[in-house]
C-alpha angles and dihedrals in degrees: 000000000000120000091246093055093044093050091051091052097045097040091060097038096097094040092053099032091105096026094113090054091051090046090053089057092049099051142030090211103115092186091057092050092047093050093050093045089052089053094048093047094051103033095104107018096041110016093170090061090044090051093055091046090051092048091050091049094049092047094049096042099033092138094056111103104190142112092279098056090040092054095043090049091054092044093051091049092051092046092052092049089050092049093052090054091048093047098048097080089041091057091048092050088050088051090237089143098163092057091041092057091045092052091042091054089053091050092051093044087061095039111018093186098047098136099193091063092045090054094047094047092043093057095035089071090066091049091048094047090048086056090053094259107122097162091103100049097109094042091050093050090052094049094045092051091052091047093049093049092048094049094045088051090057103265119139129201126236085263136353096222133147081037123061098239145304099315093043091051093050091047092054093045093051089045090053090049091048091052096044096045088050089053090050093048096248092135102169091052090047091054092049092049096046092048088053092047092053093052095070123083098245141108088277089066088060098040116110094211090062090067095036090056089046091053092049092047090054092045097046096040127032097006094052092046094050093042092053090047092049093049094050095044108034110014113121093007131110115275116263135178088258094052091047091053091048091049091050090055089051090050092052090053090046089054090053090052092048091049093049094050090047091053091048090053093044095050091046089059114171098325107146090216091066098040095107093044092048090054092051092046091049091052090052093046091047092057093052095040094053091047089054093045103047095264096311128120093196110140094014095115091050091047091055092046092054098037096104094049093074129062117268107264116247123242111279 
């Protein structure tokens, strides 16, 4: 149970310990007394039973405006808020993303700064998109941005699980943002997010897809833009200082792509599950590597083997 719900239950425990006895003296309605007694008896040991008793009481005695209906109304509200918080990660684990985002919106409508929900919904967008459900991309990006800002400003959630701690949480949130902004063609933002994700000591730092997504973001974004510009402006024309400078910028981006593919291959290792991906990544890397080395792949194997020994290059 959340601290808010527990405080509400405990704070009123003494006040309402004998409430059913008092109620019995105030009314001859045996059903009313039984319902309230069932609520009191189960409030702490079996809150789900108490919740149903409270709902039954409020429904049957909706016209009563007294301390009993007031308290039960507040208790039911707190219980339902607590249940939504408890159910959110369950819904995400069940891949019921539509319901998860509906429940999450309710939670944050009640508590706009509830960080645990922002984290869960921020990362759930990646899980949903990976399962071919991209209807929550924008929502997820909004939640992840709020969560990242809150954590980086020193705020902590009620618990870090399922992540291992602050750095691990930030790594996964930035990774999610990198993936989703890549899917929505915001390549510069994807590069920034993936570079941030890889800086933290977490599983993301050792995940091949982190570097594969980074390579694709470089390829699809700044490299493609500069390459198209170079072809339309300088291709087939005599070399100039301007064309040399433009080519050098292209080469720097190409080196970033080579480095990212090398890291993806190196982190994948010999895992059979990534064999097909490794082959595709190696083909891509080979094309760029040979272009940068006058058609030769000499040193490429050694480059891949040592890729993870050097810091990840910053964005040009």
